[in-house]
PDB file of N, CA, C and O in Angstrom, chain B, residues numbered from 101:
ATOM      1  N   MET B 101      14.556 -11.955   9.704  1.00  0.00           N
ATOM      2  CA  MET B 101      13.597 -12.238   8.677  1.00  0.00           C
ATOM      3  C   MET B 101      12.368 -11.314   8.871  1.00  0.00           C
ATOM      4  O   MET B 101      11.853 -11.175   9.980  1.00  0.00           O
ATOM      5  N   GLU B 102      11.927 -10.704   7.788  1.00  0.00           N
ATOM      6  CA  GLU B 102      10.755  -9.840   7.854  1.00  0.00           C
ATOM      7  C   GLU B 102       9.518 -10.572   7.441  1.00  0.00           C
ATOM      8  O   GLU B 102       9.530 -11.304   6.451  1.00  0.00           O
ATOM      9  N   THR B 103       8.452 -10.394   8.171  1.00  0.00           N
ATOM     10  CA  THR B 103       7.151 -10.958   7.792  1.00  0.00           C
ATOM     11  C   THR B 103       6.097  -9.874   7.704  1.00  0.00           C
ATOM     12  O   THR B 103       6.174  -8.846   8.376  1.00  0.00           O
ATOM     13  N   SER B 104       5.124 -10.123   6.869  1.00  0.00           N
ATOM     14  CA  SER B 104       3.963  -9.180   6.728  1.00  0.00           C
ATOM     15  C   SER B 104       2.696  -9.975   6.877  1.00  0.00           C
ATOM     16  O   SER B 104       2.568 -11.071   6.331  1.00  0.00           O
ATOM     17  N   ALA B 105       1.755  -9.422   7.621  1.00  0.00           N
ATOM     18  CA  ALA B 105       0.425  -9.976   7.785  1.00  0.00           C
ATOM     19  C   ALA B 105      -0.578  -8.931   7.378  1.00  0.00           C
ATOM     20  O   ALA B 105      -0.425  -7.759   7.723  1.00  0.00           O
ATOM     21  N   TYR B 106      -1.621  -9.334   6.637  1.00  0.00           N
ATOM     22  CA  TYR B 106      -2.605  -8.395   6.152  1.00  0.00           C
ATOM     23  C   TYR B 106      -3.958  -8.746   6.812  1.00  0.00           C
ATOM     24  O   TYR B 106      -4.357  -9.908   6.879  1.00  0.00           O
ATOM     25  N   THR B 107      -4.650  -7.682   7.297  1.00  0.00           N
ATOM     26  CA  THR B 107      -5.957  -7.898   7.981  1.00  0.00           C
ATOM     27  C   THR B 107      -6.934  -6.821   7.528  1.00  0.00           C
ATOM     28  O   THR B 107      -6.593  -5.914   6.769  1.00  0.00           O
ATOM     29  N   SER B 108      -8.155  -6.954   8.020  1.00  0.00           N
ATOM     30  CA  SER B 108      -9.196  -5.928   7.796  1.00  0.00           C
ATOM     31  C   SER B 108      -9.372  -5.611   6.313  1.00  0.00           C
ATOM     32  O   SER B 108      -9.036  -4.506   5.887  1.00  0.00           O
ATOM     33  N   TYR B 109      -9.869  -6.507   5.548  1.00  0.00           N
ATOM     34  CA  TYR B 109      -9.968  -6.350   4.114  1.00  0.00           C
ATOM     35  C   TYR B 109     -11.180  -5.512   3.693  1.00  0.00           C
ATOM     36  O   TYR B 109     -12.226  -5.552   4.341  1.00  0.00           O
ATOM     37  N   ASN B 110     -11.027  -4.749   2.597  1.00  0.00           N
ATOM     38  CA  ASN B 110     -12.094  -3.974   1.987  1.00  0.00           C
ATOM     39  C   ASN B 110     -12.213  -4.372   0.544  1.00  0.00           C
ATOM     40  O   ASN B 110     -11.206  -4.687  -0.090  1.00  0.00           O
ATOM     41  N   THR B 111     -13.438  -4.368  -0.012  1.00  0.00           N
ATOM     42  CA  THR B 111     -13.641  -4.673  -1.405  1.00  0.00           C
ATOM     43  C   THR B 111     -13.914  -3.377  -2.149  1.00  0.00           C
ATOM     44  O   THR B 111     -14.825  -2.619  -1.818  1.00  0.00           O
ATOM     45  N   ILE B 112     -13.064  -3.144  -3.199  1.00  0.00           N
ATOM     46  CA  ILE B 112     -13.198  -1.938  -4.013  1.00  0.00           C
ATOM     47  C   ILE B 112     -13.275  -2.411  -5.454  1.00  0.00           C
ATOM     48  O   ILE B 112     -12.389  -3.117  -5.936  1.00  0.00           O
ATOM     49  N   ASP B 113     -14.359  -2.010  -6.148  1.00  0.00           N
ATOM     50  CA  ASP B 113     -14.588  -2.395  -7.519  1.00  0.00           C
ATOM     51  C   ASP B 113     -14.426  -3.885  -7.742  1.00  0.00           C
ATOM     52  O   ASP B 113     -13.904  -4.323  -8.767  1.00  0.00           O
ATOM     53  N   GLY B 114     -14.883  -4.660  -6.760  1.00  0.00           N
ATOM     54  CA  GLY B 114     -14.829  -6.127  -6.889  1.00  0.00           C
ATOM     55  C   GLY B 114     -13.512  -6.756  -6.574  1.00  0.00           C
ATOM     56  O   GLY B 114     -13.371  -7.973  -6.692  1.00  0.00           O
ATOM     57  N   VAL B 115     -12.503  -5.949  -6.164  1.00  0.00           N
ATOM     58  CA  VAL B 115     -11.170  -6.489  -5.816  1.00  0.00           C
ATOM     59  C   VAL B 115     -10.983  -6.285  -4.305  1.00  0.00           C
ATOM     60  O   VAL B 115     -11.294  -5.218  -3.776  1.00  0.00           O
ATOM     61  N   VAL B 116     -10.475  -7.309  -3.620  1.00  0.00           N
ATOM     62  CA  VAL B 116     -10.248  -7.247  -2.200  1.00  0.00           C
ATOM     63  C   VAL B 116      -8.867  -6.725  -1.868  1.00  0.00           C
ATOM     64  O   VAL B 116      -7.857  -7.233  -2.354  1.00  0.00           O
ATOM     65  N   PHE B 117      -8.842  -5.690  -1.023  1.00  0.00           N
ATOM     66  CA  PHE B 117      -7.558  -5.068  -0.620  1.00  0.00           C
ATOM     67  C   PHE B 117      -7.457  -5.081   0.881  1.00  0.00           C
ATOM     68  O   PHE B 117      -8.471  -4.970   1.571  1.00  0.00           O
ATOM     69  N   PRO B 118      -6.198  -5.222   1.428  1.00  0.00           N
ATOM     70  CA  PRO B 118      -6.069  -5.140   2.895  1.00  0.00           C
ATOM     71  C   PRO B 118      -6.170  -3.691   3.358  1.00  0.00           C
ATOM     72  O   PRO B 118      -5.707  -2.776   2.677  1.00  0.00           O
ATOM     73  N   ALA B 119      -6.788  -3.493   4.534  1.00  0.00           N
ATOM     74  CA  ALA B 119      -6.841  -2.152   5.128  1.00  0.00           C
ATOM     75  C   ALA B 119      -5.706  -1.970   6.130  1.00  0.00           C
ATOM     76  O   ALA B 119      -5.338  -0.846   6.470  1.00  0.00           O
ATOM     77  N   THR B 120      -5.148  -3.104   6.603  1.00  0.00           N
ATOM     78  CA  THR B 120      -4.068  -3.034   7.582  1.00  0.00           C
ATOM     79  C   THR B 120      -2.968  -4.032   7.221  1.00  0.00           C
ATOM     80  O   THR B 120      -3.237  -5.166   6.824  1.00  0.00           O
ATOM     81  N   GLU B 121      -1.725  -3.579   7.371  1.00  0.00           N
ATOM     82  CA  GLU B 121      -0.555  -4.492   7.159  1.00  0.00           C
ATOM     83  C   GLU B 121       0.299  -4.379   8.420  1.00  0.00           C
ATOM     84  O   GLU B 121       0.591  -3.291   8.916  1.00  0.00           O
ATOM     85  N   ILE B 122       0.679  -5.546   8.908  1.00  0.00           N
ATOM     86  CA  ILE B 122       1.539  -5.589  10.103  1.00  0.00           C
ATOM     87  C   ILE B 122       2.872  -6.205   9.657  1.00  0.00           C
ATOM     88  O   ILE B 122       2.915  -7.371   9.263  1.00  0.00           O
ATOM     89  N   GLN B 123       3.959  -5.423   9.721  1.00  0.00           N
ATOM     90  CA  GLN B 123       5.301  -5.901   9.373  1.00  0.00           C
ATOM     91  C   GLN B 123       6.067  -6.133  10.635  1.00  0.00           C
ATOM     92  O   GLN B 123       6.068  -5.304  11.545  1.00  0.00           O
ATOM     93  N   THR B 124       6.739  -7.299  10.687  1.00  0.00           N
ATOM     94  CA  THR B 124       7.573  -7.655  11.830  1.00  0.00           C
ATOM     95  C   THR B 124       8.954  -8.009  11.331  1.00  0.00           C
ATOM     96  O   THR B 124       9.104  -8.813  10.411  1.00  0.00           O
ATOM     97  N   ASN B 125       9.986  -7.395  11.950  1.00  0.00           N
ATOM     98  CA  ASN B 125      11.378  -7.712  11.656  1.00  0.00           C
ATOM     99  C   ASN B 125      12.115  -7.842  12.932  1.00  0.00           C
ATOM    100  O   ASN B 125      12.594  -6.845  13.473  1.00  0.00           O
ATOM    101  N   GLY B 126      12.228  -9.059  13.449  1.00  0.00           N
ATOM    102  CA  GLY B 126      12.892  -9.286  14.737  1.00  0.00           C
ATOM    103  C   GLY B 126      12.002  -8.688  15.834  1.00  0.00           C
ATOM    104  O   GLY B 126      10.855  -9.098  16.012  1.00  0.00           O
ATOM    105  N   VAL B 127      12.546  -7.723  16.553  1.00  0.00           N
ATOM    106  CA  VAL B 127      11.769  -7.104  17.676  1.00  0.00           C
ATOM    107  C   VAL B 127      10.980  -5.882  17.199  1.00  0.00           C
ATOM    108  O   VAL B 127      10.127  -5.380  17.932  1.00  0.00           O
ATOM    109  N   GLN B 128      11.249  -5.399  15.992  1.00  0.00           N
ATOM    110  CA  GLN B 128      10.544  -4.225  15.487  1.00  0.00           C
ATOM    111  C   GLN B 128       9.194  -4.638  14.857  1.00  0.00           C
ATOM    112  O   GLN B 128       9.106  -5.645  14.155  1.00  0.00           O
ATOM    113  N   LYS B 129       8.157  -3.840  15.123  1.00  0.00           N
ATOM    114  CA  LYS B 129       6.863  -4.137  14.561  1.00  0.00           C
ATOM    115  C   LYS B 129       6.265  -2.848  14.048  1.00  0.00           C
ATOM    116  O   LYS B 129       6.295  -1.832  14.742  1.00  0.00           O
ATOM    117  N   SER B 130       5.711  -2.871  12.820  1.00  0.00           N
ATOM    118  CA  SER B 130       5.133  -1.682  12.218  1.00  0.00           C
ATOM    119  C   SER B 130       3.702  -2.004  11.821  1.00  0.00           C
ATOM    120  O   SER B 130       3.437  -3.064  11.253  1.00  0.00           O
ATOM    121  N   ASN B 131       2.782  -1.101  12.115  1.00  0.00           N
ATOM    122  CA  ASN B 131       1.375  -1.222  11.653  1.00  0.00           C
ATOM    123  C   ASN B 131       1.127  -0.151  10.589  1.00  0.00           C
ATOM    124  O   ASN B 131       1.334   1.038  10.834  1.00  0.00           O
ATOM    125  N   ILE B 132       0.683  -0.583   9.411  1.00  0.00           N
ATOM    126  CA  ILE B 132       0.414   0.341   8.329  1.00  0.00           C
ATOM    127  C   ILE B 132      -1.067   0.250   8.026  1.00  0.00           C
ATOM    128  O   ILE B 132      -1.589  -0.841   7.801  1.00  0.00           O
ATOM    129  N   SER B 133      -1.752   1.388   8.018  1.00  0.00           N
ATOM    130  CA  SER B 133      -3.176   1.487   7.734  1.00  0.00           C
ATOM    131  C   SER B 133      -3.364   2.119   6.339  1.00  0.00           C
ATOM    132  O   SER B 133      -2.892   3.225   6.076  1.00  0.00           O
ATOM    133  N   TYR B 134      -4.040   1.411   5.488  1.00  0.00           N
ATOM    134  CA  TYR B 134      -4.350   1.948   4.145  1.00  0.00           C
ATOM    135  C   TYR B 134      -5.747   2.578   4.193  1.00  0.00           C
ATOM    136  O   TYR B 134      -6.722   1.900   4.518  1.00  0.00           O
ATOM    137  N   THR B 135      -5.845   3.858   3.874  1.00  0.00           N
ATOM    138  CA  THR B 135      -7.122   4.548   3.944  1.00  0.00           C
ATOM    139  C   THR B 135      -7.820   4.658   2.598  1.00  0.00           C
ATOM    140  O   THR B 135      -9.032   4.861   2.527  1.00  0.00           O
ATOM    141  N   SER B 136      -7.011   4.516   1.492  1.00  0.00           N
ATOM    142  CA  SER B 136      -7.633   4.572   0.148  1.00  0.00           C
ATOM    143  C   SER B 136      -6.741   3.887  -0.871  1.00  0.00           C
ATOM    144  O   SER B 136      -5.530   3.762  -0.689  1.00  0.00           O
ATOM    145  N   TYR B 137      -7.351   3.467  -1.904  1.00  0.00           N
ATOM    146  CA  TYR B 137      -6.621   2.927  -3.063  1.00  0.00           C
ATOM    147  C   TYR B 137      -7.175   3.612  -4.317  1.00  0.00           C
ATOM    148  O   TYR B 137      -8.361   3.931  -4.403  1.00  0.00           O
ATOM    149  N   THR B 138      -6.285   3.824  -5.275  1.00  0.00           N
ATOM    150  CA  THR B 138      -6.746   4.383  -6.570  1.00  0.00           C
ATOM    151  C   THR B 138      -6.486   3.323  -7.650  1.00  0.00           C
ATOM    152  O   THR B 138      -5.350   2.906  -7.878  1.00  0.00           O
ATOM    153  N   ILE B 139      -7.536   2.917  -8.280  1.00  0.00           N
ATOM    154  CA  ILE B 139      -7.474   1.846  -9.330  1.00  0.00           C
ATOM    155  C   ILE B 139      -7.287   2.514 -10.686  1.00  0.00           C
ATOM    156  O   ILE B 139      -8.074   3.382 -11.063  1.00  0.00           O
ATOM    157  N   ASN B 140      -6.264   2.122 -11.413  1.00  0.00           N
ATOM    158  CA  ASN B 140      -6.001   2.617 -12.749  1.00  0.00           C
ATOM    159  C   ASN B 140      -6.012   4.162 -12.836  1.00  0.00           C
ATOM    160  O   ASN B 140      -6.820   4.745 -13.560  1.00  0.00           O
ATOM    161  N   PRO B 141      -5.108   4.805 -12.090  1.00  0.00           N
ATOM    162  CA  PRO B 141      -5.095   6.290 -12.163  1.00  0.00           C
ATOM    163  C   PRO B 141      -4.618   6.822 -13.506  1.00  0.00           C
ATOM    164  O   PRO B 141      -3.894   6.134 -14.227  1.00  0.00           O
ATOM    165  N   ASP B 142      -5.010   8.013 -13.836  1.00  0.00           N
ATOM    166  CA  ASP B 142      -4.541   8.650 -15.062  1.00  0.00           C
ATOM    167  C   ASP B 142      -3.179   9.299 -14.807  1.00  0.00           C
ATOM    168  O   ASP B 142      -3.010  10.068 -13.861  1.00  0.00           O
ATOM    169  N   PHE B 143      -2.207   8.972 -15.675  1.00  0.00           N
ATOM    170  CA  PHE B 143      -0.873   9.569 -15.562  1.00  0.00           C
ATOM    171  C   PHE B 143      -0.635  10.455 -16.771  1.00  0.00           C
ATOM    172  O   PHE B 143      -1.135  10.177 -17.860  1.00  0.00           O
ATOM    173  N   THR B 144       0.132  11.524 -16.577  1.00  0.00           N
ATOM    174  CA  THR B 144       0.565  12.376 -17.688  1.00  0.00           C
ATOM    175  C   THR B 144       2.044  12.104 -17.937  1.00  0.00           C
ATOM    176  O   THR B 144       2.712  11.460 -17.128  1.00  0.00           O
ATOM    177  N   ASP B 145       2.547  12.601 -19.064  1.00  0.00           N
ATOM    178  CA  ASP B 145       3.976  12.453 -19.370  1.00  0.00           C
ATOM    179  C   ASP B 145       4.828  13.073 -18.270  1.00  0.00           C
ATOM    180  O   ASP B 145       5.898  12.553 -17.956  1.00  0.00           O
ATOM    181  N   ASN B 146       4.375  14.168 -17.682  1.00  0.00           N
ATOM    182  CA  ASN B 146       5.138  14.839 -16.630  1.00  0.00           C
ATOM    183  C   ASN B 146       5.313  13.975 -15.389  1.00  0.00           C
ATOM    184  O   ASN B 146       6.276  14.177 -14.649  1.00  0.00           O
ATOM    185  N   ASP B 147       4.426  13.027 -15.134  1.00  0.00           N
ATOM    186  CA  ASP B 147       4.551  12.126 -13.980  1.00  0.00           C
ATOM    187  C   ASP B 147       5.805  11.260 -14.084  1.00  0.00           C
ATOM    188  O   ASP B 147       6.269  10.739 -13.070  1.00  0.00           O
ATOM    189  N   TRP B 148       6.356  11.095 -15.267  1.00  0.00           N
ATOM    190  CA  TRP B 148       7.516  10.196 -15.500  1.00  0.00           C
ATOM    191  C   TRP B 148       8.828  10.991 -15.565  1.00  0.00           C
ATOM    192  O   TRP B 148       9.891  10.396 -15.744  1.00  0.00           O
ATOM    193  N   ASP B 149       8.772  12.358 -15.420  1.00  0.00           N
ATOM    194  CA  ASP B 149      10.001  13.163 -15.442  1.00  0.00           C
ATOM    195  C   ASP B 149      10.859  12.914 -14.218  1.00  0.00           C
ATOM    196  O   ASP B 149      10.356  12.692 -13.116  1.00  0.00           O
ATOM    197  N   ILE B 150      12.166  12.957 -14.435  1.00  0.00           N
ATOM    198  CA  ILE B 150      13.131  12.770 -13.323  1.00  0.00           C
ATOM    199  C   ILE B 150      13.161  14.065 -12.536  1.00  0.00           C
ATOM    200  O   ILE B 150      13.385  15.124 -13.122  1.00  0.00           O
ATOM    201  N   PRO B 151      12.945  14.021 -11.235  1.00  0.00           N
ATOM    202  CA  PRO B 151      12.939  15.239 -10.412  1.00  0.00           C
ATOM    203  C   PRO B 151      14.316  15.922 -10.462  1.00  0.00           C
ATOM    204  O   PRO B 151      15.352  15.273 -10.606  1.00  0.00           O
ATOM    205  N   ALA B 152      14.283  17.252 -10.338  1.00  0.00           N
ATOM    206  CA  ALA B 152      15.515  18.018 -10.290  1.00  0.00           C
ATOM    207  C   ALA B 152      16.168  17.814  -8.889  1.00  0.00           C
ATOM    208  O   ALA B 152      15.488  17.686  -7.872  1.00  0.00           O
ATOM    209  N   LEU B 153      17.482  17.793  -8.901  1.00  0.00           N
ATOM    210  CA  LEU B 153      18.211  17.650  -7.626  1.00  0.00           C
ATOM    211  C   LEU B 153      18.512  18.929  -6.947  1.00  0.00           C
ATOM    212  O   LEU B 153      19.117  18.932  -5.874  1.00  0.00           O
TER     213      LEU B 153
END
């Protein structure tokens, strides 16, 4: 079973986001650090193109 714990929260534009996520799956443990968030980014039509193989 995988679990996730969120710590070290930051407030960006009035919304609270975690700065750190700790994922545990049995004996494996991963620490993920979020350094930035982009709120409502601008996308172009090209962003939705299927990449060439």
